[in-house]
DSSP file (Angstrom, degrees, kcal/mol; ACC not computed):
  #  RESIDUE AA STRUCTURE BP1 BP2  ACC     N-H-->O    O-->H-N    N-H-->O    O-->H-N    TCO  KAPPA ALPHA  PHI   PSI    X-CA   Y-CA   Z-CA
    1    1 A M              0   0    0      0, 0.0     2,-0.1     0, 0.0     3,-0.1   0.000 360.0 360.0 360.0 138.1    0.0    0.0    0.0
    2    2 A S        -     0   0    0      1,-0.1   104,-0.2   104,-0.0     2,-0.1  -0.378 360.0 -93.1 -79.4 158.4    1.4    3.4   -0.9
    3    3 A H        -     0   0    0    102,-2.5     2,-0.8   101,-0.1   104,-0.1  -0.446  33.4-130.1 -67.9 137.3    2.0    6.2    1.7
    4    4 A E        -     0   0    0     -2,-0.1     2,-0.2   102,-0.1    -1,-0.1  -0.833  22.3-143.2 -92.0 111.6   -0.9    8.6    2.2
    5    5 A F        -     0   0    0     -2,-0.8    34,-0.1   103,-0.0   103,-0.0  -0.504  18.7-163.8 -75.5 142.3    0.5   12.1    1.9
    6    6 A R    >   -     0   0    0     -2,-0.2     3,-2.0    32,-0.1    30,-0.3  -0.954  27.9 -96.0-129.8 145.9   -1.0   14.7    4.3
    7    7 A P  T 3  S+     0   0    0      0, 0.0    30,-0.2     0, 0.0     3,-0.1  -0.344 112.1  30.5 -56.4 137.1   -1.0   18.5    4.5
    8    8 A G  T 3  S+     0   0    0     28,-3.6     2,-0.2     1,-0.4    29,-0.1   0.203  88.5 129.6  95.7 -14.0    1.8   19.7    6.8
    9    9 A E    <   -     0   0    0     -3,-2.0    27,-3.0    27,-0.3     2,-0.5  -0.473  52.0-139.0 -74.2 143.7    4.0   16.8    6.1
   10   10 A V  E     +A   35   0A   0     25,-0.2   100,-2.9    -2,-0.2   101,-0.3  -0.919  29.9 164.7-107.3 125.7    7.6   17.5    5.1
   11   11 A I  E     -A   34   0A   0     23,-2.1    23,-2.8    -2,-0.5     2,-0.4  -0.802  39.1-102.9-128.5 172.2    9.2   15.5    2.3
   12   12 A T  E     +A   33   0A   0     -2,-0.3    19,-0.1    21,-0.2    -2,-0.0  -0.838  47.8 157.9 -99.8 137.0   12.3   15.9    0.1
   13   13 A Y  E     -A   32   0A   0     19,-2.4    19,-2.0    -2,-0.4     2,-1.9  -0.988  50.9-111.7-158.1 144.3   11.8   17.1   -3.4
   14   14 A P        -     0   0    0      0, 0.0    14,-1.0     0, 0.0    17,-0.2  -0.546  46.8-155.7 -80.6  78.2   13.8   18.8   -6.2
   15   15 A Y        -     0   0    0     -2,-1.9     2,-0.7    15,-0.4    14,-0.5  -0.287   6.6-146.2 -62.7 131.6   11.8   22.0   -6.0
   16   16 A L        -     0   0    0     12,-0.2    12,-0.1    13,-0.1    -1,-0.1  -0.889  16.0-141.8-101.1 110.2   11.8   24.1   -9.2
   17   17 A W     >  -     0   0    0     -2,-0.7     4,-2.0     1,-0.1     3,-0.5  -0.357  18.7-118.7 -68.3 150.7   11.8   27.8   -8.3
   18   18 A A  H  > S+     0   0    0      1,-0.2     4,-2.4     2,-0.2     5,-0.2   0.880 115.4  54.7 -57.5 -40.2    9.6   30.1  -10.5
   19   19 A W  H  > S+     0   0    0      1,-0.2     4,-0.8     2,-0.2    -1,-0.2   0.828 107.2  51.1 -66.4 -29.9   12.7   32.2  -11.5
   20   20 A Q  H  4>S+     0   0    0     -3,-0.5     5,-2.2     2,-0.2     3,-0.4   0.905 109.8  49.1 -70.6 -41.4   14.4   28.9  -12.6
   21   21 A Q  H ><5S+     0   0    0     -4,-2.0     3,-1.7     1,-0.2    -2,-0.2   0.888 106.1  56.7 -64.0 -38.7   11.4   28.0  -14.8
   22   22 A Q  H 3<5S+     0   0    0     -4,-2.4    -1,-0.2     1,-0.3    -2,-0.2   0.778 103.4  55.3 -64.0 -25.7   11.4   31.5  -16.3
   23   23 A R  T 3<5S-     0   0    0     -4,-0.8    -1,-0.3    -3,-0.4    -2,-0.2   0.457 127.8-100.4 -83.5  -1.9   15.0   30.9  -17.4
   24   24 A G  T < 5S+     0   0    0     -3,-1.7    -3,-0.2     1,-0.3    -2,-0.1   0.458  74.2 144.6  97.8   1.7   13.9   27.7  -19.2
   25   25 A E      < -     0   0    0     -5,-2.2    -1,-0.3    -6,-0.1     3,-0.1  -0.447  30.0-169.4 -72.5 149.2   14.9   25.2  -16.6
   26   26 A T        +     0   0    0      1,-0.2     2,-0.3    -2,-0.1    -1,-0.1   0.491  64.0  45.8-118.3  -8.0   12.6   22.2  -16.2
   27   27 A E  S    S-     0   0    0     -7,-0.1    -1,-0.2   -12,-0.1   -12,-0.1  -0.982  86.2-101.3-137.6 148.5   13.9   20.5  -13.1
   28   28 A G        -     0   0    0    -14,-1.0   -12,-0.2    -2,-0.3   -13,-0.1  -0.336  28.1-132.3 -63.4 150.0   14.9   21.7   -9.6
   29   29 A R  S    S+     0   0    0    -14,-0.5     2,-0.3     1,-0.2    -1,-0.1   0.764  79.7   6.9 -78.6 -26.5   18.7   21.9   -9.1
   30   30 A K  S    S-     0   0    0    -15,-0.4   -15,-0.4   -17,-0.1     2,-0.2  -0.986  80.2 -93.9-152.7 159.7   18.8   20.1   -5.7
   31   31 A Q        +     0   0    0     -2,-0.3   -19,-0.1   -17,-0.2    -2,-0.0  -0.565  50.4 167.1 -71.6 138.3   16.7   18.1   -3.3
   32   32 A R  E     -A   13   0A   0    -19,-2.0   -19,-2.4    -2,-0.2     2,-0.2  -0.973  41.5 -89.5-147.3 159.5   15.2   20.3   -0.6
   33   33 A P  E     -A   12   0A   0      0, 0.0    22,-2.0     0, 0.0     2,-0.3  -0.520  45.9-175.6 -70.3 140.4   12.6   19.9    2.1
   34   34 A V  E     -AB  11  54A   0    -23,-2.8   -23,-2.1    20,-0.2     2,-0.5  -0.959  22.3-127.1-133.8 153.9    9.1   20.9    1.0
   35   35 A C  E     -AB  10  53A   0     18,-2.9    18,-2.5    -2,-0.3     2,-0.6  -0.893  18.8-133.7-103.2 125.5    5.8   21.1    2.8
   36   36 A V  E     + B   0  52A   0    -27,-3.0   -28,-3.6    -2,-0.5   -27,-0.3  -0.679  32.4 167.6 -73.7 119.8    2.8   19.3    1.4
   37   37 A V  E     +     0   0A   0     14,-2.8     2,-0.4    -2,-0.6    -1,-0.2   0.679  66.7  29.1-108.0 -24.9    0.0   21.8    1.5
   38   38 A V  E     + B   0  51A   0     13,-1.3    13,-1.9   -32,-0.1    -1,-0.4  -0.997  58.3 171.8-135.4 132.2   -2.6   20.0   -0.6
   39   39 A A  E     + B   0  50A   0     -2,-0.4     2,-0.5    11,-0.2    11,-0.2  -0.887  13.3 168.7-139.4 105.7   -2.9   16.2   -1.0
   40   40 A I  E     - B   0  49A   0      9,-2.4     9,-3.4    -2,-0.4     2,-0.6  -0.973  25.9-147.8-126.2 127.6   -5.9   15.1   -3.0
   41   41 A R  E     - B   0  48A   0     -2,-0.5     7,-0.2     7,-0.3     2,-0.2  -0.842  27.1-126.1 -92.6 123.8   -6.7   11.7   -4.3
   42   42 A S     >  -     0   0    0      5,-3.2     4,-1.6    -2,-0.6    -1,-0.0  -0.489   7.0-150.1 -70.7 130.9   -8.7   11.9   -7.5
   43   43 A A  T  4 S+     0   0    0     -2,-0.2    -1,-0.2     2,-0.2    -2,-0.0   0.810  93.9  56.4 -68.7 -29.3  -11.9    9.9   -7.5
   44   44 A G  T  4 S+     0   0    0      1,-0.1    -1,-0.2     3,-0.1    -2,-0.0   0.961 129.4   3.9 -69.3 -54.1  -11.6    9.4  -11.2
   45   45 A D  T  4 S-     0   0    0      2,-0.1    -2,-0.2     0, 0.0    -1,-0.1   0.471  91.3-120.5-115.7  -4.5   -8.2    7.8  -11.6
   46   46 A G     <  +     0   0    0     -4,-1.6    -3,-0.1     1,-0.3     2,-0.1   0.505  61.3 146.6  78.9   3.0   -7.1    7.3   -8.0
   47   47 A N        -     0   0    0     -6,-0.1    -5,-3.2     1,-0.1     2,-0.6  -0.425  48.0-127.1 -74.8 149.7   -4.0    9.5   -8.5
   48   48 A T  E     -B   41   0A   0     -7,-0.2    49,-2.5    -2,-0.1     2,-0.4  -0.879  20.4-157.8-101.1 118.1   -2.7   11.7   -5.6
   49   49 A H  E     -BC  40  96A   0     -9,-3.4    -9,-2.4    -2,-0.6     2,-0.4  -0.821  11.2-166.5 -98.2 130.2   -2.2   15.3   -6.5
   50   50 A L  E     -BC  39  95A   0     45,-3.1    45,-2.0    -2,-0.4     2,-0.5  -0.939  18.2-160.2-121.4 139.8    0.2   17.4   -4.4
   51   51 A A  E     -BC  38  94A   0    -13,-1.9   -14,-2.8    -2,-0.4   -13,-1.3  -0.986  24.1-163.3-110.3 128.0    0.9   21.1   -4.0
   52   52 A L  E     -BC  36  93A   0     41,-3.0    41,-2.3    -2,-0.5     2,-0.4  -0.936  11.8-157.0-122.1 132.2    4.3   21.6   -2.5
   53   53 A L  E     -B   35   0A   0    -18,-2.5   -18,-2.9    -2,-0.4    39,-0.1  -0.897  26.4-117.9-106.6 136.4    5.8   24.7   -0.8
   54   54 A A  E     -B   34   0A   0     -2,-0.4    34,-2.4    34,-0.4     2,-0.5  -0.410  16.8-150.0 -72.0 144.5    9.6   25.1   -0.6
   55   55 A I  E     +D   87   0B   0    -22,-2.0     2,-0.3    32,-0.2    32,-0.2  -0.975  24.8 177.2-112.2 129.6   11.4   25.3    2.7
   56   56 A T  E     -D   86   0B   0     30,-2.5    30,-2.6    -2,-0.5   -24,-0.0  -0.921  39.0-147.6-133.9 155.6   14.6   27.4    2.6
   57   57 A T  S    S+     0   0    0     -2,-0.3    27,-0.1    28,-0.2    -1,-0.1   0.472  75.8  99.4 -95.9  -5.8   17.3   28.6    5.0
   58   58 A Q  S    S-     0   0    0     28,-0.1    -2,-0.1     1,-0.1    28,-0.1  -0.693  84.1-114.4 -83.0 127.6   17.7   31.8    3.0
   59   59 A P        -     0   0    0      0, 0.0    -2,-0.1     0, 0.0    -1,-0.1  -0.341  42.3-102.8 -57.2 139.5   15.9   34.8    4.5
   60   60 A P        -     0   0    0      0, 0.0     6,-0.1     0, 0.0     2,-0.1  -0.336  32.1-112.5 -68.1 145.7   13.1   35.9    2.1
   61   61 A Q    >   -     0   0    0      1,-0.1     3,-1.9    -3,-0.1    -3,-0.0  -0.356  36.8-101.0 -69.2 159.0   13.6   39.0   -0.1
   62   62 A A  T 3  S+     0   0    0      1,-0.3    -1,-0.1    -2,-0.1     0, 0.0   0.808 121.8  49.6 -54.9 -35.5   11.4   41.9    0.8
   63   63 A E  T 3  S+     0   0    0      2,-0.1    -1,-0.3     0, 0.0     2,-0.2   0.536  96.4  90.6 -85.0  -5.0    8.9   41.2   -2.1
   64   64 A R  S <  S-     0   0    0     -3,-1.9     2,-0.6     2,-0.0    24,-0.0  -0.531  70.3-135.4 -90.0 156.6    8.5   37.5   -1.2
   65   65 A I        +     0   0    0     -2,-0.2    24,-2.3     2,-0.0    25,-0.8  -0.959  40.1 150.1-113.0 118.0    5.9   36.1    1.1
   66   66 A A  E     -E   88   0B   0     -2,-0.6     2,-0.5    22,-0.3    22,-0.2  -0.989  37.3-136.5-147.3 151.4    7.3   33.5    3.5
   67   67 A L  E     -E   87   0B   0     20,-2.4    20,-2.7    -2,-0.3     2,-0.3  -0.940  22.8-129.2-110.7 128.1    6.6   32.2    7.0
   68   68 A E  E     -E   86   0B   0     -2,-0.5    18,-0.3    18,-0.2    16,-0.0  -0.584  23.5-129.0 -73.4 136.1    9.4   31.6    9.5
   69   69 A I        -     0   0    0     16,-2.8    16,-0.4    -2,-0.3     5,-0.1  -0.768  24.3-120.9 -87.4 122.0    9.2   28.1   11.0
   70   70 A P     >  -     0   0    0      0, 0.0     4,-2.5     0, 0.0     3,-0.2  -0.257  24.2-112.4 -59.9 150.1    9.4   28.3   14.8
   71   71 A D  H  > S+     0   0    0      1,-0.2     4,-2.3     2,-0.2     5,-0.2   0.899 115.1  49.4 -51.2 -49.9   12.3   26.3   16.3
   72   72 A I  H  > S+     0   0    0      1,-0.2     4,-2.1     2,-0.2    -1,-0.2   0.887 113.3  46.3 -62.8 -39.0   10.1   23.7   18.0
   73   73 A E  H  > S+     0   0    0     -3,-0.2     4,-1.8     2,-0.2    43,-0.6   0.857 108.8  55.8 -71.2 -34.9    8.1   23.0   14.8
   74   74 A R  H  <>S+     0   0    0     -4,-2.5     5,-2.8     2,-0.2     6,-0.2   0.920 110.0  46.1 -61.5 -43.8   11.3   22.9   12.8
   75   75 A R  H ><5S+     0   0    0     -4,-2.3     3,-1.8     4,-0.2     5,-0.4   0.914 110.4  52.8 -65.9 -42.6   12.6   20.1   15.1
   76   76 A R  H 3<5S+     0   0    0     -4,-2.1    36,-0.6     1,-0.3    -1,-0.2   0.836 106.3  54.5 -60.9 -32.4    9.3   18.3   15.0
   77   77 A A  T 3<5S-     0   0    0     -4,-1.8    -1,-0.3    34,-0.2    -2,-0.2   0.397 122.1-106.9 -83.0   3.6    9.4   18.3   11.2
   78   78 A G  T < 5S+     0   0    0     -3,-1.8     3,-0.2    -5,-0.1    -3,-0.2   0.715  92.3 113.5  79.8  20.2   12.9   16.7   11.2
   79   79 A L    > < +     0   0    0     -5,-2.8     3,-2.2    -6,-0.2    -4,-0.2   0.028  26.5 124.2-111.7  25.0   14.6   19.9   10.2
   80   80 A G  T 3   +     0   0    0     -5,-0.4    -1,-0.2     1,-0.3    -5,-0.1   0.706  65.5  66.0 -60.7 -21.4   16.5   20.5   13.5
   81   81 A D  T 3  S+     0   0    0     -3,-0.2     2,-0.4    -7,-0.1    -1,-0.3   0.605  86.7  84.3 -77.6 -10.1   19.8   20.6   11.6
   82   82 A L    <   -     0   0    0     -3,-2.2     3,-0.1     1,-0.2    -3,-0.1  -0.780  69.9-151.2 -92.6 136.0   18.7   23.8    9.9
   83   83 A K  S    S+     0   0    0     -2,-0.4     2,-0.4     1,-0.3    -1,-0.2   0.980  78.1   0.5 -72.2 -57.2   19.3   27.0   11.9
   84   84 A Q  S    S-     0   0    0    -27,-0.1     2,-0.3   -10,-0.0    -1,-0.3  -0.982  73.1-175.1-131.0 143.7   16.5   29.2   10.6
   85   85 A S        -     0   0    0    -16,-0.4   -16,-2.8    -2,-0.4     2,-0.4  -0.989   9.3-164.1-142.6 150.7   13.9   28.2    8.0
   86   86 A W  E     -DE  56  68B   0    -30,-2.6   -30,-2.5    -2,-0.3     2,-0.6  -0.974  18.1-137.1-130.8 146.2   11.1   29.7    6.1
   87   87 A I  E     -DE  55  67B   0    -20,-2.7   -20,-2.4    -2,-0.4     2,-0.6  -0.929  24.4-139.7 -98.9 119.3    8.2   28.2    4.1
   88   88 A V  E     + E   0  66B   0    -34,-2.4   -34,-0.4    -2,-0.6     3,-0.3  -0.705  24.9 177.0 -82.8 120.0    7.9   30.2    0.9
   89   89 A V        +     0   0    0    -24,-2.3   -23,-0.2    -2,-0.6    -1,-0.1   0.361  60.3  78.2-110.0   4.6    4.1   30.7    0.3
   90   90 A D  S    S+     0   0    0    -25,-0.8     2,-0.3     1,-0.1    -1,-0.2   0.325 103.0  24.4 -99.1   9.9    4.0   32.8   -2.9
   91   91 A E        -     0   0    0     -3,-0.3   -37,-0.3   -26,-0.2     2,-0.3  -0.966  66.6-172.7-158.5 162.8    4.7   30.0   -5.3
   92   92 A Y        -     0   0    0     -2,-0.3     2,-0.4   -39,-0.1   -39,-0.2  -0.977  21.0-125.1-152.6 163.4    4.4   26.2   -5.3
   93   93 A N  E     -C   52   0A   0    -41,-2.3   -41,-3.0    -2,-0.3     2,-0.4  -0.879  22.3-150.5-108.8 148.8    5.2   23.1   -7.3
   94   94 A Y  E     +C   51   0A   0     -2,-0.4     2,-0.3   -43,-0.2   -43,-0.2  -0.958  22.1 163.6-119.6 136.7    2.5   20.6   -8.4
   95   95 A D  E     -C   50   0A   0    -45,-2.0   -45,-3.1    -2,-0.4     2,-0.6  -0.987  34.5-133.1-149.2 157.1    3.1   16.9   -8.9
   96   96 A I  E >>  -C   49   0A   0     -2,-0.3     3,-1.4   -47,-0.2     4,-1.0  -0.967  19.4-146.8-112.0 117.4    1.1   13.7   -9.2
   97   97 A V  G >4 S+     0   0    0    -49,-2.5     3,-1.0    -2,-0.6     6,-0.2   0.895  95.4  49.0 -52.8 -50.7    2.6   11.0   -6.9
   98   98 A E  G 34 S+     0   0    0      1,-0.3    -1,-0.3   -50,-0.2   -49,-0.1   0.635 120.8  36.6 -70.4 -13.7    1.8    8.0   -9.2
   99   99 A Q  G <4 S+     0   0    0     -3,-1.4    -1,-0.3     0, 0.0    -2,-0.2   0.365  92.0 119.6-114.5   1.3    3.3    9.7  -12.3
  100  100 A S    <<  -     0   0    0     -3,-1.0    -5,-0.0    -4,-1.0    -3,-0.0  -0.399  51.2-158.6 -76.6 142.6    6.2   11.5  -10.6
  101  101 A W  S    S+     0   0    0     -2,-0.1    -1,-0.1     1,-0.1     3,-0.1   0.566  97.7  40.8 -83.2 -12.2    9.9   11.0  -11.4
  102  102 A Y  S    S+     0   0    0      1,-0.1     2,-0.5    -5,-0.0    -1,-0.1   0.658 102.6  65.5-114.3 -22.5   10.7   12.4   -8.0
  103  103 A I        -     0   0    0     -6,-0.2    -3,-0.2    -7,-0.2    -1,-0.1  -0.916  64.8-148.6-111.9 127.2    8.3   11.0   -5.5
  104  104 A E    >   -     0   0    0     -2,-0.5     3,-2.2     1,-0.1  -101,-0.1  -0.770  19.5-131.3 -87.1 135.1    8.0    7.4   -4.6
  105  105 A P  T 3  S+     0   0    0      0, 0.0  -102,-2.5     0, 0.0    -1,-0.1   0.784 111.0  47.4 -56.9 -25.4    4.5    6.3   -3.7
  106  106 A H  T 3  S+     0   0    0   -104,-0.2  -102,-0.1     2,-0.1     2,-0.0   0.378  83.5 129.8 -96.2   3.8    6.0    4.6   -0.6
  107  107 A Q    <   -     0   0    0     -3,-2.2     2,-0.3  -104,-0.1  -104,-0.0  -0.336  47.9-147.1 -60.7 134.6    8.1    7.6    0.4
  108  108 A R        -     0   0    0      1,-0.1    -4,-0.1  -103,-0.0    -1,-0.1  -0.785  15.0-114.3-102.4 148.6    7.7    8.6    4.0
  109  109 A G        -     0   0    0     -2,-0.3   -98,-0.2     2,-0.2    -1,-0.1  -0.260  25.4-114.9 -71.2 167.8    7.9   12.2    5.3
  110  110 A S  S    S+     0   0    0   -100,-2.9     2,-0.3   -33,-0.2   -99,-0.1   0.236  92.9  44.6 -90.2  14.5   10.6   13.2    7.6
  111  111 A C  S    S-     0   0    0   -101,-0.3    -2,-0.2   -33,-0.1   -34,-0.2  -0.925  79.7-108.6-148.5 170.7    8.2   13.9   10.4
  112  112 A D    >   -     0   0    0    -36,-0.6     3,-1.8    -2,-0.3    -2,-0.1  -0.341  49.8 -85.3 -95.2-176.4    5.3   12.5   12.3
  113  113 A E  T 3  S+     0   0    0      1,-0.3    -1,-0.0    -2,-0.1    -2,-0.0   0.684 122.7  65.0 -66.5 -17.3    1.7   13.7   12.3
  114  114 A S  T 3  S+     0   0    0    -38,-0.1    -1,-0.3     2,-0.0     3,-0.1   0.421  81.4 119.3 -84.2   4.4    2.4   16.3   15.0
  115  115 A A  S <  S-     0   0    0     -3,-1.8   -41,-0.1     1,-0.2   -42,-0.1  -0.063  79.1 -60.9 -68.0 170.6    4.7   18.1   12.7
  116  116 A Y        -     0   0    0    -43,-0.6     2,-0.5   -46,-0.1    -1,-0.2  -0.216  49.9-152.8 -52.6 128.9    4.3   21.7   11.5
  117  117 A V        -     0   0    0     -3,-0.1     2,-0.5   -82,-0.0  -109,-0.1  -0.939  16.1-126.3-108.9 127.2    1.2   22.3    9.6
  118  118 A C              0   0    0     -2,-0.5  -109,-0.1   -82,-0.3    -2,-0.0  -0.580 360.0 360.0 -72.2 120.3    1.2   25.2    7.0
  119  119 A T              0   0    0     -2,-0.5    -1,-0.2  -111,-0.0   -82,-0.0   0.357 360.0 360.0-129.7 360.0   -1.7   27.5    7.8
C-alpha cells in the first residue's frame, strides 16, 4: 500500500523555483525539504495530486511572502539541523505521486503527524 501524503508533512523534493522556470529550466537543481499543503486523491483515476511549498534557509527577499518556521516546529518536522527556515508561500510546485519521477509512492515524510502544519 502506498503512503498517504498529508498536508503539513515535510518531504524531500527537487523544487523548481519560479525564477528557474522563467529561465527555461525544467527540473529543480537540488533536493530540498518541501511542505505538502494540498494532497488530494482523484476519485476518477485514484492518483494523488500534491501542491508543495519550498522550505529554505535563505531569509526571504522583501517582495517575497514566507513564514518563518518556529524552532520547535522545525525540530518536529525533522529539520533540526537547519538554523532558521522559512516556508515560501507565494509559489508552489505541483506533482502527481503516481506519475512523478521524483516522489516514490511509498516515500515517508521526515516527520510524524504532530509536525508543523502550514496554515
